[in-house]
CHARMM internal coordinates of N, CA and C (Angstrom, degrees):
IC EDIT
DIST 1 N 1 CA 1.4492
DIST 1 CA 1 C 1.4860
ANGL 1 N 1 CA 1 C 105.99
DIST 1 C 2 N 1.2504
ANGL 1 CA 1 C 2 N 111.47
DIHE 1 N 1 CA 1 C 2 N 125.26
DIST 2 N 2 CA 1.5756
ANGL 1 C 2 N 2 CA 117.91
DIHE 1 CA 1 C 2 N 2 CA -179.91
DIST 2 CA 2 C 1.4316
ANGL 2 N 2 CA 2 C 110.26
DIHE 1 C 2 N 2 CA 2 C -78.73
DIST 2 C 3 N 1.3418
ANGL 2 CA 2 C 3 N 119.84
DIHE 2 N 2 CA 2 C 3 N 156.47
DIST 3 N 3 CA 1.5708
ANGL 2 C 3 N 3 CA 122.10
DIHE 2 CA 2 C 3 N 3 CA -179.00
DIST 3 CA 3 C 1.4828
ANGL 3 N 3 CA 3 C 104.74
DIHE 2 C 3 N 3 CA 3 C -149.60
DIST 3 C 4 N 1.3519
ANGL 3 CA 3 C 4 N 116.29
DIHE 3 N 3 CA 3 C 4 N 168.54
DIST 4 N 4 CA 1.4377
ANGL 3 C 4 N 4 CA 121.90
DIHE 3 CA 3 C 4 N 4 CA -176.65
DIST 4 CA 4 C 1.5038
ANGL 4 N 4 CA 4 C 109.17
DIHE 3 C 4 N 4 CA 4 C -121.75
DIST 4 C 5 N 1.3907
ANGL 4 CA 4 C 5 N 112.19
DIHE 4 N 4 CA 4 C 5 N 33.70
DIST 5 N 5 CA 1.5322
ANGL 4 C 5 N 5 CA 116.66
DIHE 4 CA 4 C 5 N 5 CA -178.00
DIST 5 CA 5 C 1.5538
ANGL 5 N 5 CA 5 C 109.14
DIHE 4 C 5 N 5 CA 5 C -67.61
DIST 5 C 6 N 1.2905
ANGL 5 CA 5 C 6 N 117.33
DIHE 5 N 5 CA 5 C 6 N -43.43
DIST 6 N 6 CA 1.5938
ANGL 5 C 6 N 6 CA 113.29
DIHE 5 CA 5 C 6 N 6 CA -178.95
DIST 6 CA 6 C 1.5460
ANGL 6 N 6 CA 6 C 107.54
DIHE 5 C 6 N 6 CA 6 C -56.82
DIST 6 C 7 N 1.3839
ANGL 6 CA 6 C 7 N 115.46
DIHE 6 N 6 CA 6 C 7 N -50.24
DIST 7 N 7 CA 1.5116
ANGL 6 C 7 N 7 CA 125.09
DIHE 6 CA 6 C 7 N 7 CA -176.86
DIST 7 CA 7 C 1.5355
ANGL 7 N 7 CA 7 C 112.29
DIHE 6 C 7 N 7 CA 7 C -53.33
DIST 7 C 8 N 1.3558
ANGL 7 CA 7 C 8 N 116.78
DIHE 7 N 7 CA 7 C 8 N -45.42
DIST 8 N 8 CA 1.3737
ANGL 7 C 8 N 8 CA 126.75
DIHE 7 CA 7 C 8 N 8 CA -177.28
DIST 8 CA 8 C 1.4558
ANGL 8 N 8 CA 8 C 111.33
DIHE 7 C 8 N 8 CA 8 C -74.57
DIST 8 C 9 N 1.3226
ANGL 8 CA 8 C 9 N 114.90
DIHE 8 N 8 CA 8 C 9 N -42.40
DIST 9 N 9 CA 1.4538
ANGL 8 C 9 N 9 CA 119.44
DIHE 8 CA 8 C 9 N 9 CA 171.59
DIST 9 CA 9 C 1.4394
ANGL 9 N 9 CA 9 C 114.82
DIHE 8 C 9 N 9 CA 9 C -51.89
DIST 9 C 10 N 1.2571
ANGL 9 CA 9 C 10 N 116.49
DIHE 9 N 9 CA 9 C 10 N -52.86
DIST 10 N 10 CA 1.5377
ANGL 9 C 10 N 10 CA 125.69
DIHE 9 CA 9 C 10 N 10 CA 179.45
DIST 10 CA 10 C 1.4714
ANGL 10 N 10 CA 10 C 106.21
DIHE 9 C 10 N 10 CA 10 C -63.28
DIST 10 C 11 N 1.2891
ANGL 10 CA 10 C 11 N 129.01
DIHE 10 N 10 CA 10 C 11 N -45.25
DIST 11 N 11 CA 1.4117
ANGL 10 C 11 N 11 CA 123.66
DIHE 10 CA 10 C 11 N 11 CA -178.22
DIST 11 CA 11 C 1.5264
ANGL 11 N 11 CA 11 C 109.38
DIHE 10 C 11 N 11 CA 11 C -67.58
DIST 11 C 12 N 1.3443
ANGL 11 CA 11 C 12 N 124.49
DIHE 11 N 11 CA 11 C 12 N -28.58
DIST 12 N 12 CA 1.3958
ANGL 11 C 12 N 12 CA 123.63
DIHE 11 CA 11 C 12 N 12 CA 171.59
DIST 12 CA 12 C 1.4566
ANGL 12 N 12 CA 12 C 118.07
DIHE 11 C 12 N 12 CA 12 C -88.50
DIST 12 C 13 N 1.3653
ANGL 12 CA 12 C 13 N 117.43
DIHE 12 N 12 CA 12 C 13 N 12.26
DIST 13 N 13 CA 1.4921
ANGL 12 C 13 N 13 CA 124.13
DIHE 12 CA 12 C 13 N 13 CA 175.32
DIST 13 CA 13 C 1.4974
ANGL 13 N 13 CA 13 C 114.51
DIHE 12 C 13 N 13 CA 13 C 54.24
DIST 13 C 14 N 1.3465
ANGL 13 CA 13 C 14 N 108.51
DIHE 13 N 13 CA 13 C 14 N 44.66
DIST 14 N 14 CA 1.5552
ANGL 13 C 14 N 14 CA 116.27
DIHE 13 CA 13 C 14 N 14 CA -179.78
DIST 14 CA 14 C 1.4635
ANGL 14 N 14 CA 14 C 112.67
DIHE 13 C 14 N 14 CA 14 C -111.75
DIST 14 C 15 N 1.3347
ANGL 14 CA 14 C 15 N 118.45
DIHE 14 N 14 CA 14 C 15 N 136.79
DIST 15 N 15 CA 1.3755
ANGL 14 C 15 N 15 CA 117.04
DIHE 14 CA 14 C 15 N 15 CA 173.29
DIST 15 CA 15 C 1.5682
ANGL 15 N 15 CA 15 C 111.13
DIHE 14 C 15 N 15 CA 15 C -80.94
DIST 15 C 16 N 1.2556
ANGL 15 CA 15 C 16 N 122.30
DIHE 15 N 15 CA 15 C 16 N 175.13
DIST 16 N 16 CA 1.3835
ANGL 15 C 16 N 16 CA 123.24
DIHE 15 CA 15 C 16 N 16 CA 176.66
DIST 16 CA 16 C 1.6038
ANGL 16 N 16 CA 16 C 111.31
DIHE 15 C 16 N 16 CA 16 C -68.86
DIST 16 C 17 N 1.1758
ANGL 16 CA 16 C 17 N 116.94
DIHE 16 N 16 CA 16 C 17 N -37.60
DIST 17 N 17 CA 1.4640
ANGL 16 C 17 N 17 CA 125.32
DIHE 16 CA 16 C 17 N 17 CA 175.47
DIST 17 CA 17 C 1.6349
ANGL 17 N 17 CA 17 C 106.94
DIHE 16 C 17 N 17 CA 17 C -63.80
DIST 17 C 18 N 1.2188
ANGL 17 CA 17 C 18 N 119.10
DIHE 17 N 17 CA 17 C 18 N -47.99
DIST 18 N 18 CA 1.5518
ANGL 17 C 18 N 18 CA 118.79
DIHE 17 CA 17 C 18 N 18 CA 177.64
DIST 18 CA 18 C 1.4898
ANGL 18 N 18 CA 18 C 114.37
DIHE 17 C 18 N 18 CA 18 C -63.54
DIST 18 C 19 N 1.3683
ANGL 18 CA 18 C 19 N 120.23
DIHE 18 N 18 CA 18 C 19 N -41.43
DIST 19 N 19 CA 1.3195
ANGL 18 C 19 N 19 CA 124.99
DIHE 18 CA 18 C 19 N 19 CA 172.53
DIST 19 CA 19 C 1.4743
ANGL 19 N 19 CA 19 C 114.52
DIHE 18 C 19 N 19 CA 19 C -63.36
DIST 19 C 20 N 1.3722
ANGL 19 CA 19 C 20 N 120.81
DIHE 19 N 19 CA 19 C 20 N -40.45
DIST 20 N 20 CA 1.3739
ANGL 19 C 20 N 20 CA 121.99
DIHE 19 CA 19 C 20 N 20 CA 170.89
DIST 20 CA 20 C 1.4107
ANGL 20 N 20 CA 20 C 116.84
DIHE 19 C 20 N 20 CA 20 C -64.16
DIST 20 C 21 N 1.3873
ANGL 20 CA 20 C 21 N 119.18
DIHE 20 N 20 CA 20 C 21 N -28.58
DIST 21 N 21 CA 1.4973
ANGL 20 C 21 N 21 CA 119.06
DIHE 20 CA 20 C 21 N 21 CA -177.73
DIST 21 CA 21 C 1.5125
ANGL 21 N 21 CA 21 C 105.50
DIHE 20 C 21 N 21 CA 21 C -81.23
DIST 21 C 22 N 1.3610
ANGL 21 CA 21 C 22 N 122.93
DIHE 21 N 21 CA 21 C 22 N -31.92
DIST 22 N 22 CA 1.3101
ANGL 21 C 22 N 22 CA 123.59
DIHE 21 CA 21 C 22 N 22 CA 169.72
DIST 22 CA 22 C 1.4502
ANGL 22 N 22 CA 22 C 124.88
DIHE 21 C 22 N 22 CA 22 C -59.34
DIST 22 C 23 N 1.3867
ANGL 22 CA 22 C 23 N 108.71
DIHE 22 N 22 CA 22 C 23 N -32.48
DIST 23 N 23 CA 1.3644
ANGL 22 C 23 N 23 CA 121.10
DIHE 22 CA 22 C 23 N 23 CA 178.57
DIST 23 CA 23 C 1.5846
ANGL 23 N 23 CA 23 C 121.06
DIHE 22 C 23 N 23 CA 23 C -93.04
DIST 23 C 24 N 1.2893
ANGL 23 CA 23 C 24 N 107.97
DIHE 23 N 23 CA 23 C 24 N -12.57
DIST 24 N 24 CA 1.5294
ANGL 23 C 24 N 24 CA 123.45
DIHE 23 CA 23 C 24 N 24 CA -177.59
DIST 24 CA 24 C 1.4315
ANGL 24 N 24 CA 24 C 108.52
DIHE 23 C 24 N 24 CA 24 C 65.77
DIST 24 C 25 N 1.3621
ANGL 24 CA 24 C 25 N 123.99
DIHE 24 N 24 CA 24 C 25 N 43.41
DIST 25 N 25 CA 1.4730
ANGL 24 C 25 N 25 CA 130.93
DIHE 24 CA 24 C 25 N 25 CA 172.95
DIST 25 CA 25 C 1.5387
ANGL 25 N 25 CA 25 C 105.59
DIHE 24 C 25 N 25 CA 25 C -125.18
DIST 25 C 26 N 1.2932
ANGL 25 CA 25 C 26 N 112.14
DIHE 25 N 25 CA 25 C 26 N 177.01
DIST 26 N 26 CA 1.4661
ANGL 25 C 26 N 26 CA 122.17
DIHE 25 CA 25 C 26 N 26 CA 179.27
DIST 26 CA 26 C 1.4888
ANGL 26 N 26 CA 26 C 110.18
DIHE 25 C 26 N 26 CA 26 C -86.71
DIST 26 C 27 N 1.3416
ANGL 26 CA 26 C 27 N 116.11
DIHE 26 N 26 CA 26 C 27 N 154.93
DIST 27 N 27 CA 1.4359
ANGL 26 C 27 N 27 CA 127.52
DIHE 26 CA 26 C 27 N 27 CA 174.75
DIST 27 CA 27 C 1.6493
ANGL 27 N 27 CA 27 C 103.37
DIHE 26 C 27 N 27 CA 27 C -53.00
DIST 27 C 28 N 1.2822
ANGL 27 CA 27 C 28 N 116.67
DIHE 27 N 27 CA 27 C 28 N -46.58
DIST 28 N 28 CA 1.4195
ANGL 27 C 28 N 28 CA 121.54
DIHE 27 CA 27 C 28 N 28 CA -174.40
DIST 28 CA 28 C 1.5577
ANGL 28 N 28 CA 28 C 107.84
DIHE 27 C 28 N 28 CA 28 C -58.26
DIST 28 C 29 N 1.2219
ANGL 28 CA 28 C 29 N 118.36
DIHE 28 N 28 CA 28 C 29 N -37.74
DIST 29 N 29 CA 1.5816
ANGL 28 C 29 N 29 CA 122.68
DIHE 28 CA 28 C 29 N 29 CA 177.16
DIST 29 CA 29 C 1.5323
ANGL 29 N 29 CA 29 C 111.09
DIHE 28 C 29 N 29 CA 29 C -62.50
DIST 29 C 30 N 1.3679
ANGL 29 CA 29 C 30 N 113.00
DIHE 29 N 29 CA 29 C 30 N -44.80
DIST 30 N 30 CA 1.5069
ANGL 29 C 30 N 30 CA 112.53
DIHE 29 CA 29 C 30 N 30 CA 176.20
DIST 30 CA 30 C 1.5005
ANGL 30 N 30 CA 30 C 118.38
DIHE 29 C 30 N 30 CA 30 C -60.55
DIST 30 C 31 N 1.5307
ANGL 30 CA 30 C 31 N 111.30
DIHE 30 N 30 CA 30 C 31 N -39.27
DIST 31 N 31 CA 1.4049
ANGL 30 C 31 N 31 CA 117.93
DIHE 30 CA 30 C 31 N 31 CA 175.26
DIST 31 CA 31 C 1.5861
ANGL 31 N 31 CA 31 C 114.19
DIHE 30 C 31 N 31 CA 31 C -60.98
DIST 31 C 32 N 1.3756
ANGL 31 CA 31 C 32 N 111.45
DIHE 31 N 31 CA 31 C 32 N -45.50
DIST 32 N 32 CA 1.4550
ANGL 31 C 32 N 32 CA 113.18
DIHE 31 CA 31 C 32 N 32 CA 175.49
DIST 32 CA 32 C 1.5008
ANGL 32 N 32 CA 32 C 115.12
DIHE 31 C 32 N 32 CA 32 C -64.10
DIST 32 C 33 N 1.3275
ANGL 32 CA 32 C 33 N 118.33
DIHE 32 N 32 CA 32 C 33 N -39.87
DIST 33 N 33 CA 1.5014
ANGL 32 C 33 N 33 CA 120.79
DIHE 32 CA 32 C 33 N 33 CA 173.34
DIST 33 CA 33 C 1.5061
ANGL 33 N 33 CA 33 C 110.30
DIHE 32 C 33 N 33 CA 33 C -55.78
DIST 33 C 34 N 1.3615
ANGL 33 CA 33 C 34 N 118.57
DIHE 33 N 33 CA 33 C 34 N -49.50
DIST 34 N 34 CA 1.4499
ANGL 33 C 34 N 34 CA 121.01
DIHE 33 CA 33 C 34 N 34 CA -177.39
DIST 34 CA 34 C 1.4074
ANGL 34 N 34 CA 34 C 114.67
DIHE 33 C 34 N 34 CA 34 C -61.87
DIST 34 C 35 N 1.3685
ANGL 34 CA 34 C 35 N 118.91
DIHE 34 N 34 CA 34 C 35 N -36.21
DIST 35 N 35 CA 1.4830
ANGL 34 C 35 N 35 CA 124.79
DIHE 34 CA 34 C 35 N 35 CA 179.76
DIST 35 CA 35 C 1.5170
ANGL 35 N 35 CA 35 C 109.92
DIHE 34 C 35 N 35 CA 35 C -83.83
DIST 35 C 36 N 1.3096
ANGL 35 CA 35 C 36 N 123.38
DIHE 35 N 35 CA 35 C 36 N -2.02
DIST 36 N 36 CA 1.4255
ANGL 35 C 36 N 36 CA 121.16
DIHE 35 CA 35 C 36 N 36 CA 177.60
DIST 36 CA 36 C 1.4186
ANGL 36 N 36 CA 36 C 117.00
DIHE 35 C 36 N 36 CA 36 C 75.48
DIST 36 C 37 N 1.4101
ANGL 36 CA 36 C 37 N 115.68
DIHE 36 N 36 CA 36 C 37 N 21.26
DIST 37 N 37 CA 1.4896
ANGL 36 C 37 N 37 CA 125.52
DIHE 36 CA 36 C 37 N 37 CA -178.11
DIST 37 CA 37 C 1.5488
ANGL 37 N 37 CA 37 C 113.68
DIHE 36 C 37 N 37 CA 37 C -92.57
DIST 37 C 38 N 1.3381
ANGL 37 CA 37 C 38 N 113.19
DIHE 37 N 37 CA 37 C 38 N -9.90
DIST 38 N 38 CA 1.3942
ANGL 37 C 38 N 38 CA 117.74
DIHE 37 CA 37 C 38 N 38 CA -172.83
DIST 38 CA 38 C 1.5960
ANGL 38 N 38 CA 38 C 109.85
DIHE 37 C 38 N 38 CA 38 C -146.18
DIST 38 C 39 N 1.3092
ANGL 38 CA 38 C 39 N 116.44
DIHE 38 N 38 CA 38 C 39 N 129.95
DIST 39 N 39 CA 1.5115
ANGL 38 C 39 N 39 CA 121.24
DIHE 38 CA 38 C 39 N 39 CA 179.06
DIST 39 CA 39 C 1.4882
ANGL 39 N 39 CA 39 C 106.60
DIHE 38 C 39 N 39 CA 39 C -98.57
DIST 39 C 40 N 1.1867
ANGL 39 CA 39 C 40 N 121.29
DIHE 39 N 39 CA 39 C 40 N 122.87
DIST 40 N 40 CA 1.5066
ANGL 39 C 40 N 40 CA 120.94
DIHE 39 CA 39 C 40 N 40 CA -179.32
DIST 40 CA 40 C 1.5364
ANGL 40 N 40 CA 40 C 115.93
DIHE 39 C 40 N 40 CA 40 C -73.56
DIST 40 C 41 N 1.3422
ANGL 40 CA 40 C 41 N 112.76
DIHE 40 N 40 CA 40 C 41 N 165.12
DIST 41 N 41 CA 1.4857
ANGL 40 C 41 N 41 CA 114.08
DIHE 40 CA 40 C 41 N 41 CA 177.57
DIST 41 CA 41 C 1.5276
ANGL 41 N 41 CA 41 C 104.85
DIHE 40 C 41 N 41 CA 41 C -77.33
DIST 41 C 42 N 1.3171
ANGL 41 CA 41 C 42 N 116.95
DIHE 41 N 41 CA 41 C 42 N 166.65
DIST 42 N 42 CA 1.3410
ANGL 41 C 42 N 42 CA 123.19
DIHE 41 CA 41 C 42 N 42 CA 177.66
DIST 42 CA 42 C 1.5736
ANGL 42 N 42 CA 42 C 116.58
DIHE 41 C 42 N 42 CA 42 C -51.36
DIST 42 C 43 N 1.4254
ANGL 42 CA 42 C 43 N 109.66
DIHE 42 N 42 CA 42 C 43 N -39.93
DIST 43 N 43 CA 1.4756
ANGL 42 C 43 N 43 CA 116.34
DIHE 42 CA 42 C 43 N 43 CA -179.95
DIST 43 CA 43 C 1.4211
ANGL 43 N 43 CA 43 C 108.05
DIHE 42 C 43 N 43 CA 43 C -67.19
DIST 43 C 44 N 1.3706
ANGL 43 CA 43 C 44 N 119.95
DIHE 43 N 43 CA 43 C 44 N -44.67
DIST 44 N 44 CA 1.4858
ANGL 43 C 44 N 44 CA 112.49
DIHE 43 CA 43 C 44 N 44 CA -175.81
DIST 44 CA 44 C 1.5343
ANGL 44 N 44 CA 44 C 111.48
DIHE 43 C 44 N 44 CA 44 C -73.87
DIST 44 C 45 N 1.2853
ANGL 44 CA 44 C 45 N 122.46
DIHE 44 N 44 CA 44 C 45 N -32.08
DIST 45 N 45 CA 1.4721
ANGL 44 C 45 N 45 CA 123.43
DIHE 44 CA 44 C 45 N 45 CA 165.15
DIST 45 CA 45 C 1.3514
ANGL 45 N 45 CA 45 C 117.18
DIHE 44 C 45 N 45 CA 45 C -47.02
DIST 45 C 46 N 1.3441
ANGL 45 CA 45 C 46 N 116.43
DIHE 45 N 45 CA 45 C 46 N -47.28
DIST 46 N 46 CA 1.5105
ANGL 45 C 46 N 46 CA 127.26
DIHE 45 CA 45 C 46 N 46 CA 178.18
DIST 46 CA 46 C 1.4985
ANGL 46 N 46 CA 46 C 108.38
DIHE 45 C 46 N 46 CA 46 C -59.90
DIST 46 C 47 N 1.3741
ANGL 46 CA 46 C 47 N 117.49
DIHE 46 N 46 CA 46 C 47 N -50.61
DIST 47 N 47 CA 1.4342
ANGL 46 C 47 N 47 CA 123.31
DIHE 46 CA 46 C 47 N 47 CA 179.03
DIST 47 CA 47 C 1.5204
ANGL 47 N 47 CA 47 C 113.72
DIHE 46 C 47 N 47 CA 47 C -60.59
DIST 47 C 48 N 1.2399
ANGL 47 CA 47 C 48 N 117.92
DIHE 47 N 47 CA 47 C 48 N -39.19
DIST 48 N 48 CA 1.5073
ANGL 47 C 48 N 48 CA 125.03
DIHE 47 CA 47 C 48 N 48 CA 177.34
DIST 48 CA 48 C 1.4829
ANGL 48 N 48 CA 48 C 108.43
DIHE 47 C 48 N 48 CA 48 C -62.60
DIST 48 C 49 N 1.3531
ANGL 48 CA 48 C 49 N 118.53
DIHE 48 N 48 CA 48 C 49 N -48.01
DIST 49 N 49 CA 1.4576
ANGL 48 C 49 N 49 CA 117.67
DIHE 48 CA 48 C 49 N 49 CA 179.01
DIST 49 CA 49 C 1.4528
ANGL 49 N 49 CA 49 C 115.63
DIHE 48 C 49 N 49 CA 49 C -66.38
DIST 49 C 50 N 1.3647
ANGL 49 CA 49 C 50 N 118.37
DIHE 49 N 49 CA 49 C 50 N -31.29
DIST 50 N 50 CA 1.4849
ANGL 49 C 50 N 50 CA 119.26
DIHE 49 CA 49 C 50 N 50 CA -179.83
DIST 50 CA 50 C 1.5715
ANGL 50 N 50 CA 50 C 104.92
DIHE 49 C 50 N 50 CA 50 C -69.45
DIST 50 C 51 N 1.2766
ANGL 50 CA 50 C 51 N 119.07
DIHE 50 N 50 CA 50 C 51 N -38.21
DIST 51 N 51 CA 1.5486
ANGL 50 C 51 N 51 CA 121.30
DIHE 50 CA 50 C 51 N 51 CA -176.84
DIST 51 CA 51 C 1.4002
ANGL 51 N 51 CA 51 C 107.80
DIHE 50 C 51 N 51 CA 51 C -59.52
DIST 51 C 52 N 1.4520
ANGL 51 CA 51 C 52 N 121.67
DIHE 51 N 51 CA 51 C 52 N -39.58
DIST 52 N 52 CA 1.4238
ANGL 51 C 52 N 52 CA 125.79
DIHE 51 CA 51 C 52 N 52 CA -176.73
DIST 52 CA 52 C 1.4455
ANGL 52 N 52 CA 52 C 115.40
DIHE 51 C 52 N 52 CA 52 C -91.18
DIST 52 C 53 N 1.4594
ANGL 52 CA 52 C 53 N 120.24
DIHE 52 N 52 CA 52 C 53 N -2.20
DIST 53 N 53 CA 1.3065
ANGL 52 C 53 N 53 CA 126.33
DIHE 52 CA 52 C 53 N 53 CA -177.64
DIST 53 CA 53 C 1.5495
ANGL 53 N 53 CA 53 C 117.70
DIHE 52 C 53 N 53 CA 53 C 59.38
DIST 53 C 54 N 1.3739
ANGL 53 CA 53 C 54 N 111.72
DIHE 53 N 53 CA 53 C 54 N 46.54
DIST 54 N 54 CA 1.4558
ANGL 53 C 54 N 54 CA 119.28
DIHE 53 CA 53 C 54 N 54 CA -172.54
DIST 54 CA 54 C 1.4842
ANGL 54 N 54 CA 54 C 108.74
DIHE 53 C 54 N 54 CA 54 C -148.81
DIST 54 C 55 N 1.3174
ANGL 54 CA 54 C 55 N 119.94
DIHE 54 N 54 CA 54 C 55 N 170.47
DIST 55 N 55 CA 1.4805
ANGL 54 C 55 N 55 CA 122.90
DIHE 54 CA 54 C 55 N 55 CA 175.06
DIST 55 CA 55 C 1.4793
ANGL 55 N 55 CA 55 C 112.38
DIHE 54 C 55 N 55 CA 55 C -79.94
DIST 55 C 56 N 1.3049
ANGL 55 CA 55 C 56 N 111.75
DIHE 55 N 55 CA 55 C 56 N 157.91
DIST 56 N 56 CA 1.4825
ANGL 55 C 56 N 56 CA 116.79
DIHE 55 CA 55 C 56 N 56 CA 176.27
DIST 56 CA 56 C 1.4778
ANGL 56 N 56 CA 56 C 111.83
DIHE 55 C 56 N 56 CA 56 C -59.29
DIST 56 C 57 N 1.2824
ANGL 56 CA 56 C 57 N 120.82
DIHE 56 N 56 CA 56 C 57 N -31.66
DIST 57 N 57 CA 1.4981
ANGL 56 C 57 N 57 CA 122.77
DIHE 56 CA 56 C 57 N 57 CA 179.76
DIST 57 CA 57 C 1.6248
ANGL 57 N 57 CA 57 C 111.00
DIHE 56 C 57 N 57 CA 57 C -72.36
DIST 57 C 58 N 1.3506
ANGL 57 CA 57 C 58 N 110.19
DIHE 57 N 57 CA 57 C 58 N -17.15
DIST 58 N 58 CA 1.4803
ANGL 57 C 58 N 58 CA 110.37
DIHE 57 CA 57 C 58 N 58 CA 176.05
DIST 58 CA 58 C 1.4118
ANGL 58 N 58 CA 58 C 112.98
DIHE 57 C 58 N 58 CA 58 C -85.67
DIST 58 C 59 N 1.3274
ANGL 58 CA 58 C 59 N 115.87
DIHE 58 N 58 CA 58 C 59 N -21.23
DIST 59 N 59 CA 1.5120
ANGL 58 C 59 N 59 CA 122.67
DIHE 58 CA 58 C 59 N 59 CA -176.93
DIST 59 CA 59 C 1.5897
ANGL 59 N 59 CA 59 C 109.20
DIHE 58 C 59 N 59 CA 59 C -89.03
DIST 59 C 60 N 1.3996
ANGL 59 CA 59 C 60 N 110.63
DIHE 59 N 59 CA 59 C 60 N -46.22
DIST 60 N 60 CA 1.5730
ANGL 59 C 60 N 60 CA 114.66
DIHE 59 CA 59 C 60 N 60 CA -175.18
DIST 60 CA 60 C 1.5538
ANGL 60 N 60 CA 60 C 110.06
DIHE 59 C 60 N 60 CA 60 C -112.12
DIST 60 C 61 N 1.2287
ANGL 60 CA 60 C 61 N 114.66
DIHE 60 N 60 CA 60 C 61 N 126.64
DIST 61 N 61 CA 1.4342
ANGL 60 C 61 N 61 CA 125.87
DIHE 60 CA 60 C 61 N 61 CA -177.34
DIST 61 CA 61 C 1.5173
ANGL 61 N 61 CA 61 C 112.49
DIHE 60 C 61 N 61 CA 61 C -91.84
DIST 61 C 62 N 1.1159
ANGL 61 CA 61 C 62 N 116.75
DIHE 61 N 61 CA 61 C 62 N 91.89
DIST 62 N 62 CA 1.5464
ANGL 61 C 62 N 62 CA 125.27
DIHE 61 CA 61 C 62 N 62 CA -169.51
DIST 62 CA 62 C 1.6237
ANGL 62 N 62 CA 62 C 103.89
DIHE 61 C 62 N 62 CA 62 C -92.96
DIST 62 C 63 N 1.3176
ANGL 62 CA 62 C 63 N 115.11
DIHE 62 N 62 CA 62 C 63 N 127.91
DIST 63 N 63 CA 1.4583
ANGL 62 C 63 N 63 CA 120.59
DIHE 62 CA 62 C 63 N 63 CA 177.19
DIST 63 CA 63 C 1.5759
ANGL 63 N 63 CA 63 C 100.74
DIHE 62 C 63 N 63 CA 63 C -122.53
DIST 63 C 64 N 1.2994
ANGL 63 CA 63 C 64 N 118.00
DIHE 63 N 63 CA 63 C 64 N 128.26
DIST 64 N 64 CA 1.5141
ANGL 63 C 64 N 64 CA 122.98
DIHE 63 CA 63 C 64 N 64 CA 172.69
DIST 64 CA 64 C 1.4939
ANGL 64 N 64 CA 64 C 109.24
DIHE 63 C 64 N 64 CA 64 C -69.39
DIST 64 C 65 N 1.3007
ANGL 64 CA 64 C 65 N 116.54
DIHE 64 N 64 CA 64 C 65 N 143.26
DIST 65 N 65 CA 1.5228
ANGL 64 C 65 N 65 CA 124.13
DIHE 64 CA 64 C 65 N 65 CA 179.16
DIST 65 CA 65 C 1.5378
ANGL 65 N 65 CA 65 C 104.80
DIHE 64 C 65 N 65 CA 65 C -80.71
DIST 65 C 66 N 1.3160
ANGL 65 CA 65 C 66 N 113.25
DIHE 65 N 65 CA 65 C 66 N 131.37
DIST 66 N 66 CA 1.4888
ANGL 65 C 66 N 66 CA 117.15
DIHE 65 CA 65 C 66 N 66 CA 171.22
DIST 66 CA 66 C 1.5066
ANGL 66 N 66 CA 66 C 114.11
DIHE 65 C 66 N 66 CA 66 C -67.83
DIST 66 C 67 N 1.2296
ANGL 66 CA 66 C 67 N 111.68
DIHE 66 N 66 CA 66 C 67 N 138.11
DIST 67 N 67 CA 1.4183
ANGL 66 C 67 N 67 CA 113.75
DIHE 66 CA 66 C 67 N 67 CA 175.78
DIST 67 CA 67 C 1.6023
ANGL 67 N 67 CA 67 C 112.36
DIHE 66 C 67 N 67 CA 67 C -112.78
DIST 67 C 68 N 1.4549
ANGL 67 CA 67 C 68 N 114.81
DIHE 67 N 67 CA 67 C 68 N 139.00
DIST 68 N 68 CA 1.2926
ANGL 67 C 68 N 68 CA 116.46
DIHE 67 CA 67 C 68 N 68 CA -174.14
DIST 68 CA 68 C 1.5533
ANGL 68 N 68 CA 68 C 109.35
DIHE 67 C 68 N 68 CA 68 C -97.62
DIST 68 C 69 N 1.3201
ANGL 68 CA 68 C 69 N 113.04
DIHE 68 N 68 CA 68 C 69 N 104.68
DIST 69 N 69 CA 1.5253
ANGL 68 C 69 N 69 CA 117.32
DIHE 68 CA 68 C 69 N 69 CA -176.08
DIST 69 CA 69 C 1.5984
ANGL 69 N 69 CA 69 C 106.78
DIHE 68 C 69 N 69 CA 69 C -117.31
END
COOR INIT
IC SEED 1 N 1 CA 1 C
IC BUILD
């Protein structure tokens, strides 16, 4: 799942460490999120959206997989 965390973090002038502190996660978690290697829990996604004052859908770009039927 793609996300806009890096873009939003830069727009809010936050370092990875600062965002990690606000979310009570490690900097490594932020790095993994930004690189798309980790999908957050619903609670973490909610916290991220609150930090950036936007909806979860504005942070995380979800595309449904096509099914071949």
